[in-house]
N, C-alpha and C positions, 0 to 999 in steps of 0.2 A: 510824605517825605522819602527821598531816595535812600536806598541802602548805602552805607558808607563804602562797601566794596564796589558798588556801581560807580560811585563818585570817583573812587581811586582809578578805576579803569578808564573813565571818561577823561580824567586829567592826563593819563598816559597817552590816550588816543589823541588828545589835543596836542600834546608834545610831539608825537610822531608826525602829525599833519604839518605842524610848524617846521619841523626838521626837513620834511619832504619839500615844502615850499622853498625853504632856504637853499636846499640842494639844487632845485630847479633854477632858481634865480641866479645862484652862483655859476652854474653851468652855462646858462644863456649869456650872462654878462662876460664870463671868461672867454667863450668862443667869439663873442662879438668884438672883443678887443684885439682878436687876431686879424691880421691883414686878409683882405679878400672875402671876409665872412659878413653876410648881411644878417638882419635880425631873423629872417626865416631860416637861413642856414644855421644860425646859432641855436635856435629852438630845435631844429631837426637833429643836429649833432648831440645836443643835450639829451633828448629823448632816447635816441638809439644807444647812447652810452649808458644811461641809467638803466634802461631795460635790457641791455646786453643782447640785442637781437642779432648783432653780427653784420649789419650792413656796412658798406664801405664809406670812407670819408668823402665829404663834398669837395674838399681841396686837400692836397698833400699837407701833412703836418710837419712842422720844423721841430727840432729837439725840445724847445720850450713848450710847444703845444702838446707834444707827446707826454711830457712830464705832467702837464695839467690834466690831460685825459686820464693818465694812470691814477692820479689823485682822485679825480672825479669818479672813476670806476670803483676804486677801493672804498671811498666814502659812501657811494650809493649802495654797495653791497651791504655795508653795516646798517645804514639807515633804513633801507627797504626791508632788510631782514628783521630789524627791530619792529618796524611797523606791522609786518605780517604776524610776528609773534604776539604783539599786543592785541591785534584784532582777533586772532584765533583764541587767545586766552579770554578775551571779553565775551565772545560768543559762547564758549564752553561754560564759563563761570556764570553768565546770565541764566543759562538753562539750569545750572545747579542751584542758583539762588532762588529761581522760580519754584523749583522742586522743594527746597527747604521751606519757603513761604507757604506752599501748599500743605506740607506736612504739619507745620506749626498751626495753621488755621484748622486743619482737620483735628488736631489734638485739642484745640479749644472747643470745637463742636462736640467732640466725644465726651467732654466734661460737662456738657449742658444737660439739664433735665427740666421738665415743665416749661419748655420754651415753645416758641411759635415758628412754624415753617411757612415761608412765603414762596409759592411756586410761580415763577414769572416775575420779572422786574421791569415791566412796562409802566405805563402811567399809573394804573391801579396798584401794582405791586410797590412802586416807589412811594405812593401816597400812604399805603398801609405801613411801610417801613418808617416813614416820617412820623406817623401818629404813634406807633409802637415805641419808637425811640424817645418821643416826648414824654411817654408814660413810663420810661425806664424798664421796658419789657425786653427780655432776651429773645432774639429771633435769628433764624438762618434763612438765607435766600438761595433758592435753587434756580439757576439760570443756564440756558444752553448757549447764549451768545457770549463768547469769550471777550469780544471787544467791549460789550456793556459791562462785564465784570471788571475788566482792566480800568475802565473809566471811573467806576465808583469804589474800587477796592481801597483806595487811599482814604476813604471816609470812615473807615472802621467797621464796615459791614462784614459779616461772616458769610462767605459764599461757598456753594457747592456747584462746580461746573458739570453740567450734564442735563439730560432730558428727564423731566419730572415723571415721565411715563415709565422710566426704568426703576424697578424695585431696588436695585443696588444703589442708585442715586438717592432715593428716599431713605434707604438704610444709612447711607453716609451722612445724611442730614439729621440723623437721630430720631427717626419717626417713632420708634418704639418707646422713647422717653418723652415725646413731645406732648404738650397740653392741647395744642390747636394747630390746624393746618389751614392756610388761606390759599386757594387755588385761583390765581389771577391770570391764567393763560388766555390769549386772545381767541382761541378756537374752542367752541363749546364741547366738541367731541373729545378734545384733549383733556378738558376739565372733568368730563365724565369718567374718563379712564383713570385720571389721577385720583379722583374721589373714591372710585371703586377699589383701587390698589391700596390707598391709604386706610380705608375702612377695614380691609382684610388684615393689614399689618398692625393696626391699632384700633381695636373695637371701641375703646372708651374715650378716645380723643374727640374734640369738637372740630367739625369740618365746615368751613365757609367757602363758598365758591361763587365766582362771578358767572354770568350768563349773558349772551348777546340776544338770544331769542327767548320769547315767552314759553315756547314749546319745550325748551331745554330744562325748564325749572323742575318739572315732574321727573324727568330722567335723572337729574342730579340728586334730587331727594331720594329717589328709589335706589340710586347707587350708594347713598349713605351720607349725603350732605345734610347738616343740621340747618344751615341757612343758605339761601341762594339770593344773590344780589344782582339786580339788573341795572347797571349804571345809566343806560339810556332812559329807562322808565323813571328812575329816580330823578334824573336831570329834567325830564319833561314835566313831571309832577311839580318839581320845585319851581320851575319857571311859571307854570300856570298858577301856582299858589301865590307867587309874587304879584300876580294880577288880581287875584280874588281877595287875598288877605295879606297885603304887602307889609303892614306894620307888625302883624303877628310873626310872619316869616323873618323879618328883620330882627325881631326880639330873639327868636330861636337861634338864628345864625350868630348872634352875639354871645350866646351861651358857650362856654368853653368846658368841654368834657375831659380833655387831657391837657397837661402842661405842668410847669413847675409851680407857678404862683397865681394862675388865673383861672383855676377850676371853679365852676359854679354848680356842678352836679356830681354826686358820688353815689356809687352802689356799695353798700357795706353789709357784710354778714352780721347777723344779730349777735353771734357769739363774740364779736369784737366790742359789743356795746354793753353786755351784761352777762352774768352767770345764768345760763339757760336751765339750770337745775330747778329753778323756781320761775315759772313763766310770768313775764310781765307784758304790759300793753304799751302802745305808743305813748299814751298819757303818762304812764308810770315813769318812763325814761326822761320826760321833760326836756327833750332835745332843744326845743325852741327857746326855753328859758335859759338853759345852760350854755348853748353854743350860738343861738340865733338862727339855726338852720331849720327848715320846714321839711317834714316827711311828705313827699308828693306821690310815692308809690311803694307798693309792697309786693314781694315775690315769695310765695309760699314754698314749702318743701317739695311740692310737685311741679313747680315751674309756672304756676298760674299767677298772673299779675293782677293787682288791684290798684286802680288809679285813684289818687286822693283818698286814701283809706281813713276810716273813722278812728277817733282817738282811742276807742275801746278795742281796736284790732290787737289780737294776741300775737306776740312775736315768738313763734315756735322755733325750735332748733332747725338748722339747715335752711332757714329762710333769710331773705335779704330785705333791706329798706333802701329806697332811693330818696336822697335828700337834696334840697335845693337851697342855695345860699350865696352870698357874696364871697369872693375869694378869701377874705380874711375870716369869714365865718366858717368856711370849709376847713381852713387851716386850724382854726380854734377847735373844731370838731376832732380833727386828726390828732392834735396835740393833747386834747383833754382825755381821749380814750386810747392814746398811744397807738394809733393806727398807722401802720406802714403800708402805703398804697403802691409800693414798687412791685 
């Protein structure tokens, strides 16, 4: 939505343009009504009168014509002066408004903590932003292409304009307070540099980076990335899997991990399920009986995953369970245990 000040200036500019057109039409018609003036002569006389260039008349002017010309000159001075004033104010005010919008956005970013930083707003960056927004996660986008920022700024995204390789730009995005950084730049060398800088500025944050080449994966992990995603490899594997196990892939594709009311899978900290001062097992919780959800995975406090854990699996502090269920069962789970997944 346009700023009201911009709308005001646009209305004034439209008024100025209309007045200039009326002035031009009045001049042309007025000179054409004079004897011996053709349409070309009338346009020529109107233009040199309005612009006050000082050229001579096409034909000598009688007293009535001179009065009309004086009126046209005085009117054109007022209208042209008004138009120039409005255009100048619009240009200056637009710059001021852009600066105010930038300061307001930076103030919002400065108030964030435990947010996600997305470096690069290409296809991968935009898809990441879409998923994060669906999961109600706060994020900031770092992008060097101003036109791309202007195109998406009205959608409510928080942007930092600049090169993600610049430490000052990452600082403006609040990297010291961020929970995670996604480096989705198209060039692998840029991603390596961003990961290296981000890891030095925030040693505890999680860093996820894309890579185009398989050889870049080890470099990115050495630089400090926790996870490296190769979109081309994932896409190729997915297409091949659709040939080998099409029904299984179709089932997996239909699972929704993020969204408002269509989630099928959740990852939940065990502290949200019970008081861990007295260790319980999966069987003790009876999640299937209470909510209808099945526990399909377990992540212990060291980060080790167990697929399809036994019912006797102990749920120790700082561990997580992965549950599967229909959307209404997931919602029942969240409401039963008062889990806020935002």
